[in-house]
C-alpha positions in Angstrom: 94.8 201.8 125.2 97.1 200.4 122.5 97.5 200.9 118.8 98.4 197.3 117.8 96.1 194.8 116.2 94.4 192.6 118.8 95.3 188.9 118.6 93.0 186.8 116.4 90.9 184.4 118.5 91.5 180.7 118.1 88.7 178.2 117.6 88.9 177.0 121.2 90.6 177.4 124.5 92.6 174.2 124.4 95.6 174.2 126.7 98.9 175.5 125.4 101.6 172.9 124.9 104.1 172.5 127.6 107.4 173.5 126.1 109.5 174.4 129.2 109.3 178.1 128.2 106.2 178.8 130.4 104.2 177.1 133.0 100.7 175.8 132.2 97.9 175.0 134.7 96.0 171.7 134.8 99.0 169.4 134.1 99.8 167.2 137.1 103.5 167.0 136.5 103.7 170.8 136.2 101.8 171.5 139.4 104.9 172.5 141.4 106.0 175.1 138.9 102.4 176.4 138.4 101.9 176.8 142.2 105.3 178.5 142.5 104.3 181.1 140.0 100.7 181.4 141.2 101.7 182.3 144.7 103.3 185.5 143.4 100.2 186.4 141.3 98.0 186.0 144.4 100.5 188.0 146.5 100.5 191.0 144.1 96.8 191.0 143.1 95.7 193.4 145.9 98.2 196.0 144.6 96.4 195.8 141.2 92.8 196.2 142.5 91.0 199.1 140.8 94.1 199.9 138.7 94.9 199.9 135.0 97.4 197.0 134.7 99.7 196.0 131.9 101.0 192.5 132.0 104.1 192.2 129.8 104.5 188.6 128.8 101.4 186.9 130.3 102.3 183.5 128.9 99.3 181.2 129.3 97.2 184.0 130.7 96.0 182.5 134.0 97.8 185.2 136.1 96.4 188.1 134.0 92.9 186.6 134.4 93.4 186.4 138.2 94.5 190.1 138.3 91.5 191.0 136.2 89.1 189.9 138.9 89.8 193.1 140.8 91.7 195.4 138.4 89.9 198.1 136.5 91.5 196.9 133.3 94.1 194.4 132.4 96.0 194.8 129.1 98.3 191.9 128.1 101.1 192.1 125.6 102.8 189.0 124.3 105.0 188.3 121.3 104.0 184.7 120.9 101.1 184.2 118.5 99.8 181.0 120.1 99.8 182.5 123.6 98.0 185.6 122.5 95.4 183.7 120.5 94.9 181.3 123.5 94.4 184.2 125.9 91.9 185.9 123.6 89.6 182.9 123.8 90.3 181.4 127.2 90.5 184.7 129.2 88.1 187.3 127.7 88.6 189.6 130.7 92.1 190.3 129.5 92.6 192.8 126.6 95.4 190.9 124.8 97.6 192.3 122.1 100.6 190.9 120.2 103.6 193.1 120.5 107.3 193.3 121.2 108.1 193.9 124.9 111.0 196.2 124.1 108.6 198.3 122.0 105.4 198.1 123.9 102.3 199.1 121.8 101.0 201.3 124.6 100.9 205.1 124.9 103.1 207.0 127.3 102.0 207.3 130.9 98.7 205.5 130.8 99.3 202.5 133.0 99.1 202.4 136.8 100.8 199.0 137.3 103.1 197.0 135.1 103.3 193.3 136.0 106.0 191.1 134.4 106.6 187.8 136.1 109.2 185.3 135.0 109.9 187.2 131.8 113.0 189.4 132.1 115.3 186.4 132.0 114.0 185.5 128.5 114.8 188.9 127.0 118.0 189.9 125.2 117.6 193.7 125.8 116.7 193.9 129.4 117.6 197.5 129.9 115.4 198.6 127.0 112.5 196.6 128.4 112.8 198.3 131.8 112.8 201.7 130.1 109.7 200.8 128.2 108.0 199.8 131.5 108.8 203.3 132.8 107.6 205.0 129.6 104.1 203.5 129.8 103.7 204.0 133.5 101.9 207.1 134.9 104.0 209.2 137.3 104.3 207.3 140.5 103.2 204.1 138.8 104.3 200.7 140.0 106.5 198.1 138.4 106.2 194.5 139.8 108.7 192.0 138.4 109.7 188.5 139.3 112.5 186.4 138.0 114.4 183.2 138.9 117.3 183.9 141.3 120.4 183.1 139.3 122.3 181.9 142.5 119.9 179.0 143.1 118.4 178.5 139.6 121.7 178.1 137.7 124.2 177.7 140.6 127.9 178.1 139.7 127.2 178.7 136.0 127.9 181.7 133.7 125.1 180.7 131.4 121.5 179.7 132.4 120.6 176.1 132.6 117.2 176.8 131.0 117.7 177.1 127.2 114.9 179.7 127.0 116.7 182.1 129.3 119.2 184.7 128.0 120.4 186.2 131.3 119.4 185.4 134.8 119.9 187.8 137.7 120.8 187.7 141.4 119.3 190.1 143.9 122.0 192.8 143.5 121.9 192.6 139.7 118.1 192.8 139.6 118.2 195.9 141.8 120.8 197.5 139.7 118.8 196.9 136.5 115.7 198.5 137.9 117.5 201.5 139.4 119.4 202.1 136.2 116.0 202.2 134.4 114.9 205.2 136.5 112.9 203.4 139.2 113.0 203.7 143.0 112.9 200.2 144.6 110.2 199.8 147.3 110.7 196.2 148.2 112.7 193.1 147.2 111.5 189.7 148.4 112.2 186.1 147.6 110.1 183.0 147.2 111.1 180.1 149.5 109.9 176.6 150.3 107.7 176.4 153.3 107.8 173.5 155.8 106.0 171.0 153.6 108.4 171.6 150.7 111.4 171.5 152.9 110.3 168.1 154.1 109.9 167.0 150.4 113.4 168.3 149.7 114.7 166.0 152.4 112.6 163.0 151.2 113.7 163.4 147.6 117.5 163.4 148.0 118.0 167.0 149.1 116.1 168.8 146.3 112.5 168.3 145.3 113.1 170.4 142.2 116.1 168.3 141.1 114.0 165.1 141.6 111.4 166.4 139.2 113.9 167.7 136.6 115.8 164.4 136.7 112.6 162.4 135.9 111.5 164.8 133.2 114.9 164.6 131.5 114.8 160.8 131.7 111.6 160.7 129.7 110.3 157.9 131.9 107.1 157.5 134.0 107.3 159.3 137.4 107.4 157.1 140.5 104.0 157.1 142.2 105.4 158.8 145.3 106.9 161.7 143.4 103.8 162.1 141.3 101.6 162.3 144.4 103.9 164.8 146.1 104.0 167.1 143.1 100.2 166.9 142.7 99.6 167.8 146.3 101.5 171.1 146.3 99.5 174.3 146.9 100.4 178.0 147.0 100.4 177.8 150.8 103.5 175.6 150.6 105.6 178.6 149.4 106.3 181.8 151.4 107.7 185.2 150.5 110.2 187.0 152.7 113.0 189.6 152.4 115.2 187.3 154.6 117.9 185.2 153.0 117.5 186.6 149.5 120.5 184.8 148.1 118.9 181.5 149.1 115.5 182.3 147.5 114.1 180.5 144.5 112.6 183.5 142.7 113.0 187.2 143.3 110.1 189.7 143.4 110.8 193.4 143.1 108.4 196.2 143.5 109.5 199.6 142.3 107.9 203.0 141.6 108.4 205.4 138.7 109.2 209.0 139.5 106.5 211.5 140.3 105.9 214.3 137.8 108.1 217.4 138.6 
């Protein structure tokens, strides 16, 4: 499937450190972000069933492992040594390889579905990455991509709030990027807070997210109420819809590569 050297296994499957660059399961204070990402993996998993899937930038690897439960094969490509080594040990169902996402170590036209969630905003050459996704996809193959919505993630700013992000996108910008890469967009949806999270927004000063960020930046122990509320979040507390895209938290786009002439 690929021509790069597989990542060397680590000695154990210890959790990756929480750096702010990726979400990690099993950390109580991280549960909101983990569930916000997990809901998208669970939403797209049926589209990957029985398919050959490439996840570009699998991070900790939990999502690629979830997809591997029903996919024919899941290939992961990640540039980070620690992430690739971790996945090789923790998630043996994933065929993980180190590689540059703008020069994917995968042959032309051999992938049915490319999955890349919460990755594009980290890349400097986003156009080239989208072209690489098209190159490795078989004719009619599917690209599934998510990214934070710039309008709500870094409101009113020209540069991202997250220091690990290079360029964030709004719904129109994401659509333009994918179309310019030669894809036909099938669906664009957004992740929103459901009723439980909307109530938590009200209880925590208008923004449950800001309440968490403020405590994390303060470097102090979390109030018991906030800690309990974060720990209690599940994937069912988020919903995906194509309504009110500008107000969504994250964007999820599904696009298809051209059929062979």
